[in-house]
Structure formats: structure tokens, C-alpha cells
N, C-alpha and C positions, 0 to 999 in steps of 0.2 A: 346608604340607602336614601337619605334625605336629598343628596346631590342628584341621584337618579330621578327621584320624584320631582325635583325642581326642573330637571331637563324635560320631563314628560309634560309638566304643566306649562312650561314656557312656550312649548310648541302650540299647545291649545290656546294659550292667551294670544299668541301672535296671530293665530287664525281668526280670532274674535269669537270663536265658538263658545268658550266658557261664558263670556258676557251675554251671549245670545240666549243661552239656555238656563242661565242662573236665575232668571226672574220669572215667577217667584220661586226661589229654591225650595222653600218649605212645602210647597204644594206639589213639587215634581218628584215622583217616586219611580217612574219608569225611566229606562235609559234610552234617549233618542238614538235612532239608528245612525244619524250623522255623527253624533258624539262617539259612539262605539267605533266607527270607522276611523275617525281622527285619533282616538286614543290608541288603537292598535298600531297605526302608523307612527305615532310619537313613541310608543313603547319599542317598536322595532329599531328606531333610530338610536334611542338611549341604550338599548340592550347591545347593539352592535359596537358601541364605543365604550362599554363598561369593561375596565381592565379585569374585573373579577371573572368575566366570562371568556377571557382569552382562550382560544382553542375550542370553545364551545358555541361559537356563533351560529352554527347550524341549528342549534336548539332554540334560537330566538323566536321564530314564528310560533312554535309550540308553547314556549314560555309566555308570550304575550297573549295568546289565545287563552291560556290557563288563567292569567291575571284578570282579563276581561270577563271570562266565564265565572270565575269564583267571586269576583266583586258583585256581579249581577245576582248571583245565587245567595250571597250572604249580607250584602250591604244595600240599604236604600240609596237611591241616587242622590238625595240631599246630603247624605253623609259624605259621599265622594266629593261633592261640590264644596262642602265645608272643609274637608281635608285640603282641597285645592287652595282655598282662601288662607288656611292656616300655614301651609307650606310657603306660600308667597310672602306671608308676613314674618316668616322665620320661626314660627311656633311648631317645633318638631315634637312637642310632648303633649299636644292636644289629644283628646280622646278620638276624634275623627281621624287624625293622622295615624295614630296607633292602630286603629282598625284597618285602615287601608294598607299600612305597612305590614300587618300580619298576613294579608292576602299576598303581597309581593314576596314575602319571605317563604311562605308556604309553597308557592310556585317555584321559587328559587331552589329549594331543596328537592322538590318533587321532579322538576324538569331539568334544571341546569346542573344537578348533582354537585352543588356547591355546599361546603360545610356550613354549619350553623353560624350565624353572625352574632353580634353583640346583643345582649338582652337590655332593652331600654329600662333604666332604673325606675321610671315612673309608669311602667306598663300596668294597665289595669285589667287586664287579661283577655281571654280569647285564645288566639293562636300566636305563638311567638316562634319564629323560625321553624315552623312546621310541627312544633311540639304542642299538644293540646293541654294547656294549663288549666287547672281547676282551682279557683280561689275560694277562700272562706273556710269554714269549719268542715269537719269530715262527716257531719251528720250522724246517723245511727251506726253504732259499732256492729260489725258483722262477726259472725262466728268464724273460727279458724278455717273450717272446711269451705265456707263460702268465700273467704278472702283468697284461699288457695285456688278455688275453681275460677275466680274472676281474674286473678293476677298471673297465675302460672302460664297460661297460653302465650304470654308476651315474652317469656324467658327462654333463651336458647343456650345450648352448650357451644362454646367457641373453641375451636382447635386451630392451632397455628403449626406450621411446618417446622417451628423451632422446638417442638416437642411439648410445649406448654398447653394447658387447657384452663378454661375458666368459663365465664358466662357473659351474656349480653342481654340487654332488655330492649325490646322494640318499642319505639315511641311514635312511629308512623308506619305506613305500608312498606317503607324501605329502610328507614333509619333506625339504628340500634346504638345504645350507649354502653360503654364498657371501659375497662382500664387499659392504658397503653402498655403496661408492663407484660401483659399477656402475649402481645405480639412482638415484643422486643427481639430484634434479630431475625424475625421471620419474614417470609415473602408471600406466603399463601395463607388465606384464612378460610375456614369452613364453619358454617353454622349447622348445628345438628339438633334435631328434636324428633322423638318417637321413631328413630331409625331413618328419618329422612334428612338428607344432607343437601345444602345449597351453598354456593360460593358467596363470598362477600369481599368487599374492598374497603380500604381505609380512606375516608374522605376528609377527616379533620382530626388533628392531633395537637394536644398541649401536653407534651411529655413531662414537663415540670410539675404540672398539676395532676398528671396521670389521668387526663380526660381524653378519651378517643371516641370517635363516632364512626360506625361502620355503615356501609350501604349494601343491602342484600341484592344479589343479582335477580332474584325472583320476588314478587310481591309477598308480603307476610299477611297471614290471615287475621292476626290479632295484635293489638298493641295497647300500651298503658297510657293513661292520662297522668300528667305530672302536677303534683301539688307544690306550690311555692314554699321555699325554706322559711320565709317570715311567718307563715301560718302554723308552722310546726311548734308544738309545745313540749317542754321537758315533762316527762312522766307519761307521755302517750304510749299506748301499746302499739308495737310495730312487729313486722314479720320480714324475715329474709328468705328469699327463694333463689336458689342457685344450684350449682353442681359440685358440691364438696367431694373431693377425691374421685371426681368423674361420675358421681351418682346423680343422675339426671333429675332435676326438679325436686330437691329436698327443701323442706320448710322448717324454720326454727323461729321462735318468738322471744320477745323481751320488751324492754321499754327504752325510750329516749332518756339518757341520763345526763346529757349536757349538749350544748351547742358551741363548742370552743372554736377558736381560730388558731391553727397550727401552721407555722411557716407562712404566714400571710394568707392562708387558705382557710375558709370556714368549712367545718366538717360537722357531721352528726355523730355524736358518741352514743353508743347503745350497750345494752347488756345481752344482746343476741349472741349466742355462741356460734363462732365460725370455724371452719376447718380449711385445710389447704385445698385450693380449687374453688373457693367461694368468691374469689375476685371477679368483679364484673357483674355479680348478681344483683337482683333488685331488692331494695328495702322499701316495703310498702306499709302504709298506715292501715288502720282498722276498717277503712272503707275501700281498700284495694287500690288506692292511689299510689303511684310511684313517688317516693320522696327522696331516694338516694340510690347510689351505686356502691355496694359493699366493696371495701378496698383493702383494709389492713386491720390488724389487731395488735394490742400491746403485749409484747413478749413478757412472760413471767407473771402476767396478771390474768385472772380468770374472768372471762366474759367482759373484757373491755375492748370493744370493737368500734370501727369507724367507717363511715360512708361519706362519699362526696355528694353534696346536694344535687339532685337531678337537674334542677333549673340552671345550675352553674355551667352545664355543658353548652348552654346557649351564649356563653361569654367568649369573647375573642381571647386568644392566647396573648399574654402580656408581651 
């Protein structure tokens, strides 16, 4: 993504446009029309040569319009200019670069239908790869019925033509997180909720880590915000919402009992009881934030269950 941003800004630098509008950057909040035009043209050039978009070049005009529109809607112009300066100096971890990068990634997922990219280790939050991260503490604990009312609308039953079923959790209007083993050997995926079915496709898969991302063919009405793993504390009250044994939208609760690393993968260990069919369901905190995707349980042990941190779905496969 940094290479793409550098290509965008190199075009603007070559035109002399950035130097012309950057003074005084601190006082400039609106986006000059000439800047918008040049930015769109630079974006189209970078998009058309981006190997990640091979075969999707027809979506470049919509993607670039999305980037410019979302940047204007969410970022002051001086933040974009600061990101420009930071990119040119090689500082890919500055706050301004991260904010602009979130806009690019959000449009990448929404328009170009590309799987989630790597999560920057120094991300200070906002939007990462189209996932609405929520940082900090959970605030006031909600009652079980309120957690269910807020979180359950984002959870769907997943059916594969391999005969397996599980769950998936929506994290944007199109993207859902789930476990790869649910779809193993299958070719068709269906999302189901309240008797309504919609098709879905697999857009990103890390089968080793069992992290898969689905894209719904139709827009989803509700999705969950993702709370980062680092904010999660052992002892917190958590809730699992999924489809055990095909029973749509069942809820169970417990606590976070540990945050171990298993086979080089960090996981969330809980005391939440899970049944067959719970794979791919959501693990939510007491404020209805998504913290993990329920994945497996320890055989022979009572209520020793594990979830993949939801934010890890934004990591590239190794």
C-alpha cells in the first residue's frame, strides 16, 4: 500500500500541485478542485498498474472516486498533505499516513473486492482494511439481553455444499469473518438468517490459521465493530453467538481465561461452552464489540474453548 501511495504522490509532486497548495497547510481544510482532479488521475494510473487489481481494472474509476470521496468526508485536507510529506520521507507509520491508508483499504475491500491486507503493527485505530476497530476499554458492561440485541444481527449461519454448517460474522456491509474448515472441499457458500438466504464467495483464506473472509453478494444490514486483541483482559465477561447444531443465533457466556499462543498463533481461551456447529461464530465482549471468531474446543475438557482474535483476520497469510 505504501508503494501505491508513493506512486500517487509522485505524480502530484511532478505536477507541482502539492507544493502549490501546501502553503499554508495548517490553514487549508477544504480540498481544492484542481487537487481533486489531479488526485483522481494519479489514482487511476496507480490502480491500473497495481498487480493486486489484475483482472479488476474496470473497477478503478469507482475505486478512485471512493478514495477521494471518503477522504473528503473523513479527513481534513491538512491531514492528507501531512500524509503526503510523511510518505515521501519514508515514514509509513505516522498517524496521518495511517488515516489515509485506512481510506484506501476501506475502498479496496468495498469496491475492488480484494481480501484484507496486513494490519499495521502501529495502527492507532479508525478503519483498518474496512474493519471498524474500536480501541480502549469497553466502557459500561451491558446486560446479556442488550449484548445479544446489539451483536446478534451481525451473525449469520453459513452453509457449504460440502454438507457442513457454521457461522460467520459481518464486519462491513459485504465482508464476513469465519473459519476455513467450514468450507473445506465445498464450492458454493450460502448465508442464512431468519429464513432469508443470500449467496457469498470466498475472497481471502489463510487455511493454516483457519481464517477465511467471505463477501456477501448482497449488502448486509448490520455488522460488528472489532475490538483489538491487546485491549482484551483475562477475566473479562464474554459472549459467544453462533449456530450450534444448526440452531440459529444461540448465545452462551463465560470469561476470558487466558491469551495463549498455540502453534505460533495467538488465540483467546475462554470458559464459554461451545457445541458442534459453533465454528465461525462471534465472541463478543460485554459492550457487544467483536473480539474473536469461535473456532475449537479442547477435547475431554469441560468448557475450554478457543477463538481466533478478530483483528488477526486483517493479517496477510504467512
